[in-house]
PQR file of N, CA, C, O and H, with PARSE charges and radii, in Angstrom:
ATOM      1  N   MET A   1       0.821  -1.154  -0.073 -0.4000 1.5000
ATOM      2  CA  MET A   1       0.097  -0.046   0.033 -0.0000 2.0000
ATOM      3  C   MET A   1       0.962   1.368   0.028  0.5500 1.7000
ATOM      4  O   MET A   1       1.867   1.612   0.826 -0.5500 1.4000
ATOM      5  N   PRO A   2       0.518   2.228  -0.999 -0.5600 1.5000
ATOM      6  CA  PRO A   2       1.427   3.377  -0.898  0.2800 2.0000
ATOM      7  C   PRO A   2       1.361   4.189   0.343  0.5500 1.7000
ATOM      8  O   PRO A   2       0.360   4.200   1.060 -0.5500 1.4000
ATOM      9  N   GLU A   3       2.438   4.868   0.589 -0.4000 1.5000
ATOM     10  CA  GLU A   3       2.426   5.794   1.640 -0.0000 2.0000
ATOM     11  C   GLU A   3       1.455   6.900   1.563  0.5500 1.7000
ATOM     12  O   GLU A   3       1.157   7.331   0.449 -0.5500 1.4000
ATOM     13  H   GLU A   3       3.251   4.860   0.007  0.4000 1.0000
ATOM     14  N   ASN A   4       0.937   7.400   2.612 -0.4000 1.5000
ATOM     15  CA  ASN A   4       0.021   8.524   2.622 -0.0000 2.0000
ATOM     16  C   ASN A   4       0.731   9.840   3.082  0.5500 1.7000
ATOM     17  O   ASN A   4       0.119  10.708   3.705 -0.5500 1.4000
ATOM     18  H   ASN A   4       1.179   7.049   3.516  0.4000 1.0000
ATOM     19  N   THR A   5       1.971   9.940   2.766 -0.4000 1.5000
ATOM     20  CA  THR A   5       2.641  11.119   3.201 -0.0000 2.0000
ATOM     21  C   THR A   5       3.441  11.774   1.797  0.5500 1.7000
ATOM     22  O   THR A   5       3.436  11.222   0.697 -0.5500 1.4000
ATOM     23  H   THR A   5       2.468   9.235   2.260  0.4000 1.0000
ATOM     24  N   GLY A   6       3.947  12.741   2.033 -0.4000 1.5000
ATOM     25  CA  GLY A   6       4.677  13.477   0.936 -0.0000 2.0000
ATOM     26  C   GLY A   6       3.966  13.532  -0.256  0.5500 1.7000
ATOM     27  O   GLY A   6       2.781  13.864  -0.300 -0.5500 1.4000
ATOM     28  H   GLY A   6       3.951  13.190   2.927  0.4000 1.0000
ATOM     29  N   PRO A   7       4.748  13.168  -1.399 -0.5600 1.5000
ATOM     30  CA  PRO A   7       4.176  13.224  -2.861  0.2800 2.0000
ATOM     31  C   PRO A   7       2.920  12.398  -3.024  0.5500 1.7000
ATOM     32  O   PRO A   7       2.034  12.809  -3.773 -0.5500 1.4000
ATOM     33  N   MET A   8       2.790  11.254  -2.365 -0.4000 1.5000
ATOM     34  CA  MET A   8       1.688  10.517  -2.528 -0.0000 2.0000
ATOM     35  C   MET A   8       0.493  11.036  -1.924  0.5500 1.7000
ATOM     36  O   MET A   8      -0.586  10.947  -2.509 -0.5500 1.4000
ATOM     37  H   MET A   8       3.509  10.920  -1.756  0.4000 1.0000
ATOM     38  N   ALA A   9       0.617  11.614  -0.708 -0.4000 1.5000
ATOM     39  CA  ALA A   9      -0.540  12.387  -0.134 -0.0000 2.0000
ATOM     40  C   ALA A   9      -0.967  13.551  -0.930  0.5500 1.7000
ATOM     41  O   ALA A   9      -2.169  13.781  -1.061 -0.5500 1.4000
ATOM     42  H   ALA A   9       1.494  11.687  -0.232  0.4000 1.0000
ATOM     43  N   ALA A  10      -0.011  14.355  -1.508 -0.4000 1.5000
ATOM     44  CA  ALA A  10      -0.456  15.374  -2.295 -0.0000 2.0000
ATOM     45  C   ALA A  10      -1.117  15.024  -3.549  0.5500 1.7000
ATOM     46  O   ALA A  10      -1.989  15.783  -3.972 -0.5500 1.4000
ATOM     47  H   ALA A  10       0.966  14.168  -1.401  0.4000 1.0000
ATOM     48  N   GLU A  11      -0.796  13.919  -4.225 -0.4000 1.5000
ATOM     49  CA  GLU A  11      -1.520  13.301  -5.278 -0.0000 2.0000
ATOM     50  C   GLU A  11      -2.828  12.902  -4.984  0.5500 1.7000
ATOM     51  O   GLU A  11      -3.732  13.050  -5.806 -0.5500 1.4000
ATOM     52  H   GLU A  11      -0.088  13.302  -3.882  0.4000 1.0000
ATOM     53  N   ARG A  12      -3.015  12.378  -3.812 -0.4000 1.5000
ATOM     54  CA  ARG A  12      -4.411  11.904  -3.526 -0.0000 2.0000
ATOM     55  C   ARG A  12      -5.224  13.063  -3.177  0.5500 1.7000
ATOM     56  O   ARG A  12      -6.392  13.059  -3.566 -0.5500 1.4000
ATOM     57  H   ARG A  12      -2.281  12.257  -3.144  0.4000 1.0000
ATOM     58  N   ARG A  13      -4.769  14.100  -2.474 -0.4000 1.5000
ATOM     59  CA  ARG A  13      -5.498  15.226  -2.232 -0.0000 2.0000
ATOM     60  C   ARG A  13      -5.928  15.970  -3.487  0.5500 1.7000
ATOM     61  O   ARG A  13      -7.009  16.556  -3.543 -0.5500 1.4000
ATOM     62  H   ARG A  13      -3.820  14.103  -2.158  0.4000 1.0000
ATOM     63  N   ALA A  14      -5.078  15.935  -4.472 -0.4000 1.5000
ATOM     64  CA  ALA A  14      -5.384  16.609  -5.721 -0.0000 2.0000
ATOM     65  C   ALA A  14      -6.491  15.854  -6.446  0.5500 1.7000
ATOM     66  O   ALA A  14      -7.428  16.446  -6.981 -0.5500 1.4000
ATOM     67  H   ALA A  14      -4.200  15.459  -4.427  0.4000 1.0000
ATOM     68  N   GLU A  15      -6.339  14.384  -6.447 -0.4000 1.5000
ATOM     69  CA  GLU A  15      -7.329  13.642  -7.064 -0.0000 2.0000
ATOM     70  C   GLU A  15      -8.746  13.793  -6.361  0.5500 1.7000
ATOM     71  O   GLU A  15      -9.799  13.817  -6.998 -0.5500 1.4000
ATOM     72  H   GLU A  15      -5.577  13.903  -6.012  0.4000 1.0000
ATOM     73  N   ASP A  16      -8.662  13.888  -5.009 -0.4000 1.5000
ATOM     74  CA  ASP A  16      -9.915  13.946  -4.205 -0.0000 2.0000
ATOM     75  C   ASP A  16     -10.443  15.321  -4.556  0.5500 1.7000
ATOM     76  O   ASP A  16     -11.657  15.395  -4.746 -0.5500 1.4000
ATOM     77  H   ASP A  16      -7.807  13.868  -4.491  0.4000 1.0000
ATOM     78  N   ALA A  17      -9.679  16.478  -4.678 -0.4000 1.5000
ATOM     79  CA  ALA A  17     -10.235  17.660  -5.039 -0.0000 2.0000
ATOM     80  C   ALA A  17     -10.803  17.790  -6.485  0.5500 1.7000
ATOM     81  O   ALA A  17     -11.748  18.549  -6.698 -0.5500 1.4000
ATOM     82  H   ALA A  17      -8.693  16.418  -4.524  0.4000 1.0000
ATOM     83  N   ALA A  18     -10.288  17.124  -7.383 -0.4000 1.5000
ATOM     84  CA  ALA A  18     -10.871  17.073  -8.625 -0.0000 2.0000
ATOM     85  C   ALA A  18     -12.193  16.401  -8.697  0.5500 1.7000
ATOM     86  O   ALA A  18     -13.124  16.819  -9.386 -0.5500 1.4000
ATOM     87  H   ALA A  18      -9.520  16.507  -7.209  0.4000 1.0000
ATOM     88  N   VAL A  19     -12.230  15.375  -7.977 -0.4000 1.5000
ATOM     89  CA  VAL A  19     -13.507  14.543  -7.851 -0.0000 2.0000
ATOM     90  C   VAL A  19     -14.623  15.477  -7.150  0.5500 1.7000
ATOM     91  O   VAL A  19     -15.755  15.579  -7.624 -0.5500 1.4000
ATOM     92  H   VAL A  19     -11.474  15.036  -7.417  0.4000 1.0000
ATOM     93  N   GLN A  20     -14.247  16.089  -6.088 -0.4000 1.5000
ATOM     94  CA  GLN A  20     -15.243  17.012  -5.331 -0.0000 2.0000
ATOM     95  C   GLN A  20     -15.609  18.244  -6.279  0.5500 1.7000
ATOM     96  O   GLN A  20     -16.752  18.702  -6.301 -0.5500 1.4000
ATOM     97  H   GLN A  20     -13.328  16.006  -5.703  0.4000 1.0000
ATOM     98  N   THR A  21     -14.679  18.699  -6.978 -0.4000 1.5000
ATOM     99  CA  THR A  21     -15.018  19.857  -7.937 -0.0000 2.0000
ATOM    100  C   THR A  21     -15.982  19.466  -9.021  0.5500 1.7000
ATOM    101  O   THR A  21     -16.910  20.196  -9.371 -0.5500 1.4000
ATOM    102  H   THR A  21     -13.751  18.327  -6.961  0.4000 1.0000
ATOM    103  N   ALA A  22     -15.717  18.234  -9.561 -0.4000 1.5000
ATOM    104  CA  ALA A  22     -16.634  17.856 -10.589 -0.0000 2.0000
ATOM    105  C   ALA A  22     -17.994  17.569 -10.115  0.5500 1.7000
ATOM    106  O   ALA A  22     -18.973  17.935 -10.764 -0.5500 1.4000
ATOM    107  H   ALA A  22     -14.963  17.642  -9.277  0.4000 1.0000
ATOM    108  N   TYR A  23     -18.097  16.886  -8.937 -0.4000 1.5000
ATOM    109  CA  TYR A  23     -19.343  16.505  -8.254 -0.0000 2.0000
ATOM    110  C   TYR A  23     -20.020  17.875  -7.963  0.5500 1.7000
ATOM    111  O   TYR A  23     -21.131  18.062  -8.459 -0.5500 1.4000
ATOM    112  H   TYR A  23     -17.302  16.589  -8.410  0.4000 1.0000
ATOM    113  N   SER A  24     -19.505  18.756  -7.277 -0.4000 1.5000
ATOM    114  CA  SER A  24     -20.067  20.043  -6.875 -0.0000 2.0000
ATOM    115  C   SER A  24     -20.683  20.733  -8.088  0.5500 1.7000
ATOM    116  O   SER A  24     -21.772  21.302  -8.019 -0.5500 1.4000
ATOM    117  H   SER A  24     -18.603  18.604  -6.874  0.4000 1.0000
ATOM    118  N   GLY A  25     -19.915  20.661  -9.260 -0.4000 1.5000
ATOM    119  CA  GLY A  25     -20.318  21.321 -10.448 -0.0000 2.0000
ATOM    120  C   GLY A  25     -21.628  20.744 -11.042  0.5500 1.7000
ATOM    121  O   GLY A  25     -22.486  21.457 -11.561 -0.5500 1.4000
ATOM    122  H   GLY A  25     -19.030  20.198  -9.316  0.4000 1.0000
ATOM    123  N   PHE A  26     -21.711  19.441 -10.928 -0.4000 1.5000
ATOM    124  CA  PHE A  26     -22.851  18.780 -11.323 -0.0000 2.0000
ATOM    125  C   PHE A  26     -24.017  19.061 -10.428  0.5500 1.7000
ATOM    126  O   PHE A  26     -25.098  19.369 -10.928 -0.5500 1.4000
ATOM    127  H   PHE A  26     -21.014  18.862 -10.506  0.4000 1.0000
ATOM    128  N   ILE A  27     -23.859  18.973  -9.131 -0.4000 1.5000
ATOM    129  CA  ILE A  27     -25.017  19.238  -8.199 -0.0000 2.0000
ATOM    130  C   ILE A  27     -25.514  20.594  -8.318  0.5500 1.7000
ATOM    131  O   ILE A  27     -26.725  20.813  -8.357 -0.5500 1.4000
ATOM    132  H   ILE A  27     -22.980  18.723  -8.724  0.4000 1.0000
ATOM    133  N   ARG A  28     -24.541  21.630  -8.385 -0.4000 1.5000
ATOM    134  CA  ARG A  28     -24.973  23.003  -8.442 -0.0000 2.0000
ATOM    135  C   ARG A  28     -25.758  23.268  -9.742  0.5500 1.7000
ATOM    136  O   ARG A  28     -26.710  24.048  -9.775 -0.5500 1.4000
ATOM    137  H   ARG A  28     -23.557  21.453  -8.354  0.4000 1.0000
ATOM    138  N   HIS A  29     -25.301  22.566 -10.835 -0.4000 1.5000
ATOM    139  CA  HIS A  29     -26.041  22.758 -12.233 -0.0000 2.0000
ATOM    140  C   HIS A  29     -27.465  22.170 -11.948  0.5500 1.7000
ATOM    141  O   HIS A  29     -28.463  22.864 -12.148 -0.5500 1.4000
ATOM    142  H   HIS A  29     -24.528  21.932 -10.808  0.4000 1.0000
ATOM    143  N   THR A  30     -27.546  20.986 -11.515 -0.4000 1.5000
ATOM    144  CA  THR A  30     -28.980  20.294 -11.428 -0.0000 2.0000
ATOM    145  C   THR A  30     -29.863  21.060 -10.507  0.5500 1.7000
ATOM    146  O   THR A  30     -31.071  21.025 -10.742 -0.5500 1.4000
ATOM    147  H   THR A  30     -26.736  20.423 -11.353  0.4000 1.0000
ATOM    148  N   GLN A  31     -29.413  21.773  -9.450 -0.4000 1.5000
ATOM    149  CA  GLN A  31     -30.158  22.529  -8.587 -0.0000 2.0000
ATOM    150  C   GLN A  31     -30.640  23.811  -9.144  0.5500 1.7000
ATOM    151  O   GLN A  31     -31.702  24.316  -8.781 -0.5500 1.4000
ATOM    152  H   GLN A  31     -28.432  21.802  -9.259  0.4000 1.0000
ATOM    153  N   ALA A  32     -29.810  24.365 -10.079 -0.4000 1.5000
ATOM    154  CA  ALA A  32     -30.134  25.640 -10.669 -0.0000 2.0000
ATOM    155  C   ALA A  32     -30.802  25.606 -12.105  0.5500 1.7000
ATOM    156  O   ALA A  32     -31.318  26.595 -12.625 -0.5500 1.4000
ATOM    157  H   ALA A  32     -28.947  23.955 -10.374  0.4000 1.0000
ATOM    158  N   CYS A  33     -30.735  24.403 -12.659 -0.4000 1.5000
ATOM    159  CA  CYS A  33     -31.252  24.288 -14.131 -0.0000 2.0000
ATOM    160  C   CYS A  33     -32.648  24.018 -14.037  0.5500 1.7000
ATOM    161  O   CYS A  33     -33.012  23.087 -13.320 -0.5500 1.4000
ATOM    162  H   CYS A  33     -30.315  23.599 -12.237  0.4000 1.0000
ATOM    163  N   THR A  34     -33.506  24.723 -14.681 -0.4000 1.5000
ATOM    164  CA  THR A  34     -35.047  24.491 -14.749 -0.0000 2.0000
ATOM    165  C   THR A  34     -35.290  23.168 -15.418  0.5500 1.7000
ATOM    166  O   THR A  34     -36.067  22.385 -14.872 -0.5500 1.4000
ATOM    167  H   THR A  34     -33.210  25.480 -15.264  0.4000 1.0000
ATOM    168  N   GLU A  35     -34.730  22.855 -16.493 -0.4000 1.5000
ATOM    169  CA  GLU A  35     -34.886  21.609 -17.193 -0.0000 2.0000
ATOM    170  C   GLU A  35     -34.592  20.485 -16.333  0.5500 1.7000
ATOM    171  O   GLU A  35     -35.393  19.553 -16.268 -0.5500 1.4000
ATOM    172  H   GLU A  35     -34.099  23.491 -16.937  0.4000 1.0000
ATOM    173  N   CYS A  36     -33.459  20.484 -15.628 -0.4000 1.5000
ATOM    174  CA  CYS A  36     -33.181  19.342 -14.747 -0.0000 2.0000
ATOM    175  C   CYS A  36     -34.236  19.191 -13.588  0.5500 1.7000
ATOM    176  O   CYS A  36     -34.721  18.091 -13.319 -0.5500 1.4000
ATOM    177  H   CYS A  36     -32.808  21.241 -15.681  0.4000 1.0000
ATOM    178  N   ARG A  37     -34.549  20.269 -12.956 -0.4000 1.5000
ATOM    179  CA  ARG A  37     -35.408  20.214 -11.799 -0.0000 2.0000
ATOM    180  C   ARG A  37     -36.818  19.816 -12.205  0.5500 1.7000
ATOM    181  O   ARG A  37     -37.424  19.006 -11.505 -0.5500 1.4000
ATOM    182  H   ARG A  37     -34.155  21.162 -13.174  0.4000 1.0000
ATOM    183  N   THR A  38     -37.371  20.331 -13.283 -0.4000 1.5000
ATOM    184  CA  THR A  38     -38.763  20.164 -13.628 -0.0000 2.0000
ATOM    185  C   THR A  38     -38.903  18.881 -14.591  0.5500 1.7000
ATOM    186  O   THR A  38     -39.959  18.248 -14.614 -0.5500 1.4000
ATOM    187  H   THR A  38     -36.879  20.989 -13.852  0.4000 1.0000
ATOM    188  N   GLY A  39     -37.908  18.557 -15.307 -0.4000 1.5000
ATOM    189  CA  GLY A  39     -38.104  17.490 -16.287 -0.0000 2.0000
ATOM    190  C   GLY A  39     -37.797  16.113 -15.583  0.5500 1.7000
ATOM    191  O   GLY A  39     -38.192  15.079 -16.120 -0.5500 1.4000
ATOM    192  H   GLY A  39     -37.050  19.071 -15.288  0.4000 1.0000
ATOM    193  N   GLY A  40     -37.190  16.080 -14.542 -0.4000 1.5000
ATOM    194  CA  GLY A  40     -36.859  14.796 -13.962 -0.0000 2.0000
ATOM    195  C   GLY A  40     -35.608  14.014 -14.714  0.5500 1.7000
ATOM    196  O   GLY A  40     -35.205  12.917 -14.328 -0.5500 1.4000
ATOM    197  H   GLY A  40     -36.869  16.920 -14.105  0.4000 1.0000
ATOM    198  N   VAL A  41     -35.110  14.651 -15.717 -0.4000 1.5000
ATOM    199  CA  VAL A  41     -33.944  13.995 -16.279 -0.0000 2.0000
ATOM    200  C   VAL A  41     -32.908  15.041 -16.590  0.5500 1.7000
ATOM    201  O   VAL A  41     -33.247  16.219 -16.702 -0.5500 1.4000
ATOM    202  H   VAL A  41     -35.437  15.543 -16.031  0.4000 1.0000
ATOM    203  N   ASP A  42     -31.625  14.648 -16.737 -0.4000 1.5000
ATOM    204  CA  ASP A  42     -30.589  15.456 -16.864 -0.0000 2.0000
ATOM    205  C   ASP A  42     -30.606  16.167 -18.197  0.5500 1.7000
ATOM    206  O   ASP A  42     -30.840  15.476 -19.188 -0.5500 1.4000
ATOM    207  H   ASP A  42     -31.350  13.691 -16.645  0.4000 1.0000
ATOM    208  N   CYS A  43     -30.390  17.455 -18.346 -0.4000 1.5000
ATOM    209  CA  CYS A  43     -30.170  18.112 -19.710 -0.0000 2.0000
ATOM    210  C   CYS A  43     -28.853  17.822 -20.226  0.5500 1.7000
ATOM    211  O   CYS A  43     -28.038  17.235 -19.515 -0.5500 1.4000
ATOM    212  H   CYS A  43     -30.200  18.017 -17.541  0.4000 1.0000
ATOM    213  N   ALA A  44     -28.584  18.171 -21.361 -0.4000 1.5000
ATOM    214  CA  ALA A  44     -27.282  17.990 -22.041 -0.0000 2.0000
ATOM    215  C   ALA A  44     -26.030  18.342 -21.127  0.5500 1.7000
ATOM    216  O   ALA A  44     -25.077  17.578 -20.976 -0.5500 1.4000
ATOM    217  H   ALA A  44     -29.246  18.648 -21.939  0.4000 1.0000
ATOM    218  N   ASP A  45     -26.147  19.557 -20.554 -0.4000 1.5000
ATOM    219  CA  ASP A  45     -25.079  20.095 -19.815 -0.0000 2.0000
ATOM    220  C   ASP A  45     -24.858  19.195 -18.596  0.5500 1.7000
ATOM    221  O   ASP A  45     -23.707  18.909 -18.266 -0.5500 1.4000
ATOM    222  H   ASP A  45     -26.922  20.178 -20.676  0.4000 1.0000
ATOM    223  N   ALA A  46     -25.954  18.720 -17.888 -0.4000 1.5000
ATOM    224  CA  ALA A  46     -25.867  17.870 -16.678 -0.0000 2.0000
ATOM    225  C   ALA A  46     -25.192  16.622 -17.086  0.5500 1.7000
ATOM    226  O   ALA A  46     -24.294  16.166 -16.378 -0.5500 1.4000
ATOM    227  H   ALA A  46     -26.889  18.952 -18.156  0.4000 1.0000
ATOM    228  N   GLY A  47     -25.584  15.993 -18.258 -0.4000 1.5000
ATOM    229  CA  GLY A  47     -25.036  14.800 -18.701 -0.0000 2.0000
ATOM    230  C   GLY A  47     -23.467  14.908 -18.756  0.5500 1.7000
ATOM    231  O   GLY A  47     -22.729  14.071 -18.236 -0.5500 1.4000
ATOM    232  H   GLY A  47     -26.313  16.364 -18.834  0.4000 1.0000
ATOM    233  N   GLU A  48     -23.039  15.995 -19.421 -0.4000 1.5000
ATOM    234  CA  GLU A  48     -21.634  16.183 -19.586 -0.0000 2.0000
ATOM    235  C   GLU A  48     -20.949  16.330 -18.283  0.5500 1.7000
ATOM    236  O   GLU A  48     -19.890  15.736 -18.079 -0.5500 1.4000
ATOM    237  H   GLU A  48     -23.639  16.675 -19.843  0.4000 1.0000
ATOM    238  N   LEU A  49     -21.520  17.126 -17.348 -0.4000 1.5000
ATOM    239  CA  LEU A  49     -20.952  17.297 -16.036 -0.0000 2.0000
ATOM    240  C   LEU A  49     -20.958  16.018 -15.208  0.5500 1.7000
ATOM    241  O   LEU A  49     -20.059  15.832 -14.388 -0.5500 1.4000
ATOM    242  H   LEU A  49     -22.380  17.608 -17.514  0.4000 1.0000
ATOM    243  N   ARG A  50     -21.901  15.160 -15.381 -0.4000 1.5000
ATOM    244  CA  ARG A  50     -21.988  13.829 -14.765 -0.0000 2.0000
ATOM    245  C   ARG A  50     -20.759  12.958 -15.326  0.5500 1.7000
ATOM    246  O   ARG A  50     -20.033  12.282 -14.597 -0.5500 1.4000
ATOM    247  H   ARG A  50     -22.631  15.311 -16.047  0.4000 1.0000
ATOM    248  N   ARG A  51     -20.637  13.056 -16.585 -0.4000 1.5000
ATOM    249  CA  ARG A  51     -19.613  12.225 -17.315 -0.0000 2.0000
ATOM    250  C   ARG A  51     -18.195  12.740 -16.702  0.5500 1.7000
ATOM    251  O   ARG A  51     -17.354  11.948 -16.277 -0.5500 1.4000
ATOM    252  H   ARG A  51     -21.227  13.605 -17.177  0.4000 1.0000
ATOM    253  N   VAL A  52     -18.048  13.939 -16.703 -0.4000 1.5000
ATOM    254  CA  VAL A  52     -16.758  14.575 -16.103 -0.0000 2.0000
ATOM    255  C   VAL A  52     -16.559  14.042 -14.658  0.5500 1.7000
ATOM    256  O   VAL A  52     -15.446  13.691 -14.267 -0.5500 1.4000
ATOM    257  H   VAL A  52     -18.732  14.582 -17.049  0.4000 1.0000
ATOM    258  N   TYR A  53     -17.570  13.995 -13.943 -0.4000 1.5000
ATOM    259  CA  TYR A  53     -17.501  13.575 -12.460 -0.0000 2.0000
ATOM    260  C   TYR A  53     -17.138  12.112 -12.487  0.5500 1.7000
ATOM    261  O   TYR A  53     -16.267  11.705 -11.719 -0.5500 1.4000
ATOM    262  H   TYR A  53     -18.474  14.280 -14.261  0.4000 1.0000
ATOM    263  N   ARG A  54     -17.738  11.311 -13.308 -0.4000 1.5000
ATOM    264  CA  ARG A  54     -17.454   9.933 -13.366 -0.0000 2.0000
ATOM    265  C   ARG A  54     -16.034   9.565 -13.796  0.5500 1.7000
ATOM    266  O   ARG A  54     -15.444   8.604 -13.300 -0.5500 1.4000
ATOM    267  H   ARG A  54     -18.445  11.642 -13.932  0.4000 1.0000
ATOM    268  N   VAL A  55     -15.505  10.352 -14.726 -0.4000 1.5000
ATOM    269  CA  VAL A  55     -14.044  10.133 -15.122 -0.0000 2.0000
ATOM    270  C   VAL A  55     -13.118  10.450 -13.953  0.5500 1.7000
ATOM    271  O   VAL A  55     -12.173   9.728 -13.638 -0.5500 1.4000
ATOM    272  H   VAL A  55     -15.984  11.132 -15.128  0.4000 1.0000
ATOM    273  N   ALA A  56     -13.460  11.597 -13.324 -0.4000 1.5000
ATOM    274  CA  ALA A  56     -12.582  12.048 -12.230 -0.0000 2.0000
ATOM    275  C   ALA A  56     -12.614  11.044 -11.098  0.5500 1.7000
ATOM    276  O   ALA A  56     -11.582  10.797 -10.474 -0.5500 1.4000
ATOM    277  H   ALA A  56     -14.228  12.184 -13.581  0.4000 1.0000
ATOM    278  N   LYS A  57     -13.767  10.455 -10.811 -0.4000 1.5000
ATOM    279  CA  LYS A  57     -13.880   9.445  -9.654 -0.0000 2.0000
ATOM    280  C   LYS A  57     -13.161   8.215 -10.252  0.5500 1.7000
ATOM    281  O   LYS A  57     -12.404   7.630  -9.477 -0.5500 1.4000
ATOM    282  H   LYS A  57     -14.606  10.655 -11.318  0.4000 1.0000
ATOM    283  N   ARG A  58     -13.270   7.758 -11.436 -0.4000 1.5000
ATOM    284  CA  ARG A  58     -12.577   6.465 -11.932 -0.0000 2.0000
ATOM    285  C   ARG A  58     -11.113   6.747 -11.830  0.5500 1.7000
ATOM    286  O   ARG A  58     -10.352   5.905 -11.355 -0.5500 1.4000
ATOM    287  H   ARG A  58     -13.884   8.234 -12.065  0.4000 1.0000
ATOM    288  N   ARG A  59     -10.685   7.943 -12.276 -0.4000 1.5000
ATOM    289  CA  ARG A  59      -9.199   8.046 -12.248 -0.0000 2.0000
ATOM    290  C   ARG A  59      -8.537   8.164 -10.926  0.5500 1.7000
ATOM    291  O   ARG A  59      -7.395   7.752 -10.720 -0.5500 1.4000
ATOM    292  H   ARG A  59     -11.304   8.627 -12.662  0.4000 1.0000
ATOM    293  N   ALA A  60      -9.418   8.837  -9.881 -0.4000 1.5000
ATOM    294  CA  ALA A  60      -8.926   8.735  -8.452 -0.0000 2.0000
ATOM    295  C   ALA A  60      -8.960   7.450  -7.878  0.5500 1.7000
ATOM    296  O   ALA A  60      -8.177   7.237  -6.952 -0.5500 1.4000
ATOM    297  H   ALA A  60     -10.345   9.171 -10.048  0.4000 1.0000
ATOM    298  N   GLY A  61      -9.783   6.473  -8.281 -0.4000 1.5000
ATOM    299  CA  GLY A  61      -9.927   5.231  -7.811 -0.0000 2.0000
ATOM    300  C   GLY A  61      -8.916   4.328  -8.316  0.5500 1.7000
ATOM    301  O   GLY A  61      -8.678   3.304  -7.677 -0.5500 1.4000
ATOM    302  H   GLY A  61     -10.419   6.646  -9.033  0.4000 1.0000
ATOM    303  N   GLU A  62      -8.263   4.596  -9.439 -0.4000 1.5000
ATOM    304  CA  GLU A  62      -7.375   3.704 -10.126 -0.0000 2.0000
ATOM    305  C   GLU A  62      -6.059   3.394  -9.427  0.5500 1.7000
ATOM    306  O   GLU A  62      -5.449   2.343  -9.627 -0.5500 1.4000
ATOM    307  H   GLU A  62      -8.457   5.429  -9.958  0.4000 1.0000
ATOM    308  N   GLY A  63      -5.654   4.331  -8.617 -0.4000 1.5000
ATOM    309  CA  GLY A  63      -4.396   4.137  -7.977 -0.0000 2.0000
ATOM    310  C   GLY A  63      -4.545   3.834  -6.477  0.5500 1.7000
ATOM    311  O   GLY A  63      -3.598   3.948  -5.700 -0.5500 1.4000
ATOM    312  H   GLY A  63      -6.149   5.184  -8.455  0.4000 1.0000
ATOM    313  N   ARG A  64      -5.632   3.488  -6.147 -0.4000 1.5000
ATOM    314  CA  ARG A  64      -6.018   3.160  -4.754 -0.0000 2.0000
ATOM    315  C   ARG A  64      -6.268   1.689  -4.559  0.5500 1.7000
ATOM    316  O   ARG A  64      -6.598   1.261  -3.453 -0.5500 1.4000
ATOM    317  H   ARG A  64      -6.401   3.395  -6.779  0.4000 1.0000
TER
END
């Protein structure tokens, strides 16, 4: 198991921050977007934001 100090810890924090940023962007969008809130389905922008979040989450999980 990799060390959780120094460069490894910094890399994990950066990965976690990327996941959190992507997730927050998706959630903020769906809360503000009329189409997302009233239609019950993700609009095209929300779909892309969800995709970005999933990619960031997958990348962060690859090294763990």
